[in-house]
N, CA, C and O of each residue as an XYZ file, in Angstrom:
392
protein
N      81.733    136.172    -14.242
C      82.402    135.254    -15.124
C      83.840    135.012    -14.673
O      84.351    133.895    -14.748
N      84.489    136.096    -14.197
C      85.873    135.988    -13.729
C      85.965    135.016    -12.560
O      86.930    134.257    -12.474
N      85.001    135.019    -11.671
C      85.012    134.126    -10.504
C      84.915    132.672    -10.945
O      85.545    131.791    -10.361
N      84.134    132.436    -11.962
C      83.993    131.069    -12.471
C      85.298    130.581    -13.074
O      85.672    129.424    -12.883
N      85.987    131.435    -13.790
C      87.263    131.051    -14.414
C      88.297    130.750    -13.331
O      89.042    129.775    -13.431
N      88.337    131.585    -12.303
C      89.288    131.367    -11.202
C      88.976    130.042    -10.510
O      89.879    129.275    -10.177
N      87.687    129.784    -10.297
C      87.286    128.544     -9.652
C      87.658    127.342    -10.509
O      88.112    126.327     -9.981
N      87.472    127.440    -11.822
C      87.836    126.346    -12.725
C      89.350    126.128    -12.742
O      89.806    124.986    -12.791
N      90.128    127.198    -12.702
C      91.585    127.063    -12.681
C      92.044    126.390    -11.379
O      92.959    125.567    -11.400
N      91.425    126.731    -10.266
C      91.761    126.077     -8.997
C      91.407    124.589     -9.055
O      92.164    123.732     -8.600
N      90.239    124.314     -9.626
C      89.814    122.923     -9.762
C      90.776    122.154    -10.664
O      91.104    121.001    -10.384
N      91.231    122.794    -11.750
C      92.178    122.152    -12.663
C      93.499    121.871    -11.950
O      94.090    120.812    -12.160
N      93.972    122.785    -11.118
C      95.220    122.582    -10.378
C      95.072    121.416     -9.390
O      95.959    120.569     -9.283
N      93.955    121.380     -8.678
C      93.710    120.278     -7.739
C      93.622    118.947     -8.484
O      94.122    117.921     -8.023
N      92.974    118.993     -9.649
C      92.822    117.775    -10.438
C      94.180    117.275    -10.919
O      94.428    116.069    -10.912
N      95.065    118.185    -11.339
C      96.414    117.789    -11.766
C      97.172    117.121    -10.614
O      97.846    116.110    -10.813
N      97.060    117.683     -9.420
C      97.738    117.111     -8.255
C      97.200    115.707     -7.953
O      97.960    114.775     -7.691
N      95.891    115.586     -7.995
C      95.295    114.272     -7.732
C      95.691    113.269     -8.800
O      95.967    112.108     -8.497
N      95.721    113.720    -10.066
C      96.125    112.841    -11.160
C      97.584    112.416    -10.997
O      97.925    111.263    -11.261
N      98.437    113.327    -10.571
C      99.845    112.988    -10.339
C      99.968    111.946     -9.223
O     100.767    111.015     -9.324
N      99.174    112.106     -8.163
C      99.186    111.119     -7.073
C      98.720    109.750     -7.555
O      99.299    108.725     -7.193
N      97.674    109.740     -8.370
C      97.154    108.474     -8.899
C      98.193    107.813     -9.796
O      98.400    106.603     -9.710
N      98.846    108.585    -10.653
C      99.880    108.021    -11.528
C     101.048    107.467    -10.719
O     101.611    106.429    -11.068
N     101.408    108.151     -9.647
C     102.498    107.654     -8.793
C     102.109    106.327     -8.148
O     102.940    105.426     -8.037
N     100.867    106.200     -7.726
C     100.411    104.939     -7.137
C     100.383    103.830     -8.176
O     100.747    102.692     -7.878
N      99.956    104.148     -9.394
C      99.895    103.136    -10.446
C     101.278    102.592    -10.773
O     101.422    101.408    -11.079
N     102.298    103.443    -10.710
C     103.653    102.973    -10.987
C     104.118    101.989     -9.919
O     104.913    101.094    -10.203
N     103.630    102.149     -8.699
C     104.047    101.272     -7.607
C     103.179    100.022     -7.492
O     103.564     99.066     -6.818
N     102.025    100.016     -8.132
C     101.117     98.887     -8.035
C     101.635     97.734     -8.885
O     102.047     97.929    -10.028
N     101.611     96.526     -8.316
C     102.088     95.348     -9.030
C     101.036     94.904    -10.046
O      99.837     94.916     -9.769
N     101.502     94.523    -11.200
C     100.609     94.018    -12.241
C     100.593     92.496    -12.169
O     101.328     91.890    -11.389
N      99.747     91.890    -12.993
C      99.684     90.429    -13.019
C     101.014     89.840    -13.464
O     101.439     88.806    -12.948
N     101.666     90.482    -14.407
C     102.969     89.992    -14.873
C     104.006     90.071    -13.755
O     104.822     89.164    -13.593
N     103.970     91.157    -12.988
C     104.903     91.285    -11.859
C     104.652     90.191    -10.825
O     105.593     89.594    -10.303
N     103.387     89.934    -10.537
C     103.057     88.897     -9.560
C     103.434     87.512    -10.071
O     103.889     86.669     -9.298
N     103.247     87.271    -11.371
C     103.634     85.981    -11.940
C     105.145     85.795    -11.860
O     105.618     84.705    -11.537
N     105.903     86.842    -12.151
C     107.363     86.756    -12.060
C     107.794     86.506    -10.616
O     108.711     85.724    -10.367
N     107.143     87.161     -9.679
C     107.459     86.953     -8.261
C     107.141     85.522     -7.841
O     107.900     84.904     -7.094
N     106.020     85.002     -8.322
C     105.646     83.630     -7.986
C     106.679     82.640     -8.526
O     107.030     81.676     -7.846
N     107.158     82.873     -9.734
C     108.177     81.997    -10.326
C     109.461     82.053     -9.513
O     110.068     81.018     -9.237
N     109.873     83.244     -9.132
C     111.104     83.383     -8.339
C     110.957     82.704     -6.979
O     111.888     82.048     -6.511
N     109.808     82.853     -6.349
C     109.603     82.226     -5.043
C     109.596     80.705     -5.166
O     110.167     80.011     -4.326
N     108.951     80.185     -6.211
C     108.911     78.738     -6.414
C     110.319     78.190     -6.618
O     110.676     77.157     -6.052
N     111.117     78.884     -7.429
C     112.492     78.452     -7.665
C     113.296     78.516     -6.374
O     114.089     77.618     -6.092
N     113.100     79.562     -5.597
C     113.809     79.690     -4.325
C     113.451     78.573     -3.353
O     114.325     78.021     -2.684
N     112.161     78.239     -3.276
C     111.738     77.156     -2.388
C     112.321     75.820     -2.852
O     112.769     75.019     -2.032
N     112.317     75.581     -4.162
C     112.869     74.325     -4.682
C     114.360     74.226     -4.371
O     114.841     73.168     -3.965
N     115.089     75.319     -4.559
C     116.520     75.309     -4.242
C     116.745     75.063     -2.751
O     117.651     74.322     -2.371
N     115.930     75.677     -1.920
C     116.086     75.502     -0.472
C     115.820     74.050     -0.072
O     116.538     73.493      0.758
N     114.799     73.443     -0.657
C     114.485     72.048     -0.344
C     115.633     71.145     -0.772
O     115.993     70.219     -0.047
N     116.215     71.403     -1.944
C     117.356     70.597     -2.401
C     118.514     70.692     -1.419
O     119.134     69.679     -1.094
N     118.811     71.883     -0.947
C     119.916     72.066      0.000
C     119.633     71.368      1.319
O     120.524     70.744      1.895
N     118.408     71.466      1.799
C     118.068     70.835      3.080
C     118.173     69.318      2.966
O     118.733     68.669      3.849
N     117.641     68.750      1.892
C     117.703     67.295      1.708
C     119.151     66.847      1.541
O     119.566     65.857      2.146
N     119.921     67.562      0.731
C     121.330     67.211      0.544
C     122.114     67.286      1.839
O     122.930     66.410      2.127
N     121.874     68.320      2.616
C     122.568     68.464      3.899
C     122.173     67.339      4.850
O     123.023     66.810      5.567
N     120.908     66.971      4.865
C     120.459     65.880      5.734
C     121.123     64.566      5.340
O     121.513     63.788      6.211
N     121.256     64.308      4.047
C     121.902     63.074      3.587
C     123.368     63.059      3.997
O     123.865     62.044      4.484
N     124.063     64.171      3.804
C     125.480     64.245      4.171
C     125.655     64.086      5.678
O     126.549     63.367      6.123
N     124.816     64.745      6.464
C     124.921     64.609      7.920
C     124.626     63.178      8.368
O     125.275     62.672      9.283
N     123.665     62.531      7.740
C     123.365     61.136      8.081
C     124.536     60.221      7.767
O     124.886     59.360      8.574
N     125.145     60.401      6.596
C     126.318     59.598      6.238
C     127.483     59.842      7.173
O     128.176     58.905      7.569
N     127.699     61.100      7.527
C     128.778     61.434      8.462
C     128.510     60.807      9.825
O     129.424     60.271     10.451
N     127.274     60.871     10.282
C     126.912     60.274     11.568
C     127.180     58.772     11.560
O     127.762     58.239     12.505
N     126.756     58.089     10.495
C     126.984     56.646     10.418
C     128.471     56.318     10.390
O     128.899     55.347     11.014
N     129.259     57.108      9.682
C     130.699     56.874      9.622
C     131.334     57.042     10.993
O     132.135     56.207     11.412
N     130.989     58.099     11.686
C     131.568     58.344     13.015
C     131.150     57.253     13.993
O     131.984     56.751     14.745
N     129.885     56.882     13.995
C     129.410     55.837     14.907
C     130.098     54.509     14.606
O     130.484     53.792     15.530
N     130.256     54.172     13.328
C     130.945     52.935     12.965
C     132.380     52.958     13.463
O     132.857     51.972     14.026
N     133.066     54.058     13.263
C     134.452     54.174     13.723
C     134.531     54.054     15.240
O     135.387     53.341     15.763
N     133.651     54.739     15.940
C     133.680     54.715     17.406
C     133.383     53.312     17.925
O     134.070     52.827     18.824
N     132.376     52.663     17.373
C     132.024     51.331     17.867
C     133.094     50.296     17.538
O     133.273     49.343     18.296
N     133.801     50.458     16.441
C     134.855     49.506     16.086
C     136.133     49.740     16.876
O     136.881     48.790     17.106
N     136.408     50.955     17.294
C     137.695     51.257     17.912
C     137.612     51.661     19.378
O     138.652     51.748     20.031
N     136.462     51.904     19.911
C     136.365     52.367     21.291
C     136.547     51.225     22.282
O     137.166     51.412     23.328
N     136.028     50.071     21.977
C     136.120     48.925     22.879
C     137.415     48.181     22.568
O     137.650     47.810     21.418
N     138.267     47.956     23.589
C     139.508     47.225     23.304
C     139.186     45.794     22.878
O     138.309     45.135     23.437
N     139.901     45.356     21.905
C     139.666     44.017     21.378
C     140.338     43.003     22.303
O     141.477     43.193     22.729
N     139.624     41.938     22.602
C     140.208     40.896     23.453
C     141.165     40.062     22.604
O     140.928     39.844     21.416
N     142.252     39.597     23.231
C     143.193     38.779     22.460
C     142.530     37.456     22.086
O     141.615     37.000     22.773
N     142.981     36.858     21.023
C     142.376     35.580     20.630
C     142.654     34.527     21.708
O     143.691     34.576     22.369
N     141.752     33.598     21.881
C     141.969     32.581     22.910
C     143.212     31.743     22.587
O     143.556     31.530     21.424
N     143.872     31.277     23.650
C     145.077     30.462     23.473
C     144.693     29.147     22.806
O     143.601     28.618     23.012
N     145.607     28.643     22.014
C     145.349     27.383     21.316
C     145.308     26.249     22.337
O     146.200     26.132     23.178
N     144.302     25.440     22.264
C     144.178     24.315     23.189
C     145.001     23.140     22.665
O     145.171     22.957     21.459
N     145.494     22.368     23.596
C     146.275     21.206     23.136
C     145.366     20.254     22.365
O     144.171     20.157     22.643
N     145.936     19.566     21.412
C     145.105     18.652     20.621
C     144.571     17.507     21.487
O     145.182     17.119     22.483
N     143.458     17.001     21.095
C     142.836     15.889     21.804
C     143.515     14.601     21.337
O     143.592     14.323     20.140
N     143.998     13.833     22.288
C     144.677     12.568     21.962
C     143.703     11.421     22.229
O     143.152     11.297     23.323
N     143.509     10.611     21.236
C     142.611      9.465     21.374
C     143.482      8.202     21.366
O     144.245      7.972     20.427
N     143.362      7.394     22.413
C     144.113      6.149     22.509
C     143.209      5.024     22.044
O     142.050      4.926     22.448
N     143.743      4.206     21.217
C     142.987      3.039     20.760
C     143.656      1.790     21.320
O     144.851      1.783     21.614
N     142.886      0.768     21.456
C     143.434     -0.489     21.962
C     143.919     -1.329     20.797
O     143.424     -1.264     19.671
N     144.896     -2.102     21.136
C     145.402     -3.031     20.125
C     144.349     -4.121     19.909
O     143.661     -4.530     20.845
N     144.242     -4.562     18.717
C     143.288     -5.658     18.514
C     143.778     -6.920     19.288
O     144.983     -7.116     19.443
N     142.866     -7.743     19.754
C     143.289     -8.931     20.498
C     144.109     -9.888     19.604
O     143.791    -10.065     18.428
N     145.135    -10.483     20.159
C     145.952    -11.382     19.362
C     145.284    -12.753     19.276
O     144.607    -13.176     20.213
N     145.470    -13.431     18.175
C     144.829    -14.706     17.979
C     145.753    -15.814     18.046
O     145.347    -16.966     17.896
């Protein structure tokens, strides 16, 4: 009988250790609520990232257009306006005398 009690006590000790390991794993295991919260955070993060990328692209495009406009307007020297041409003189004949 003593051997059986000793064996049961050893089994109980092993069972406690295994139960402690299982409880430790359960604390680390993600639940559905944890996964839902993570999904919400990831969705918000992706949306924020997309907003920043689109905003940055718009600003860079506007900056590019501004720089190109400035360069094209000021890089080529402007030719002076053409000199004024003398006015065209039209001579008319006197009407014949009667």
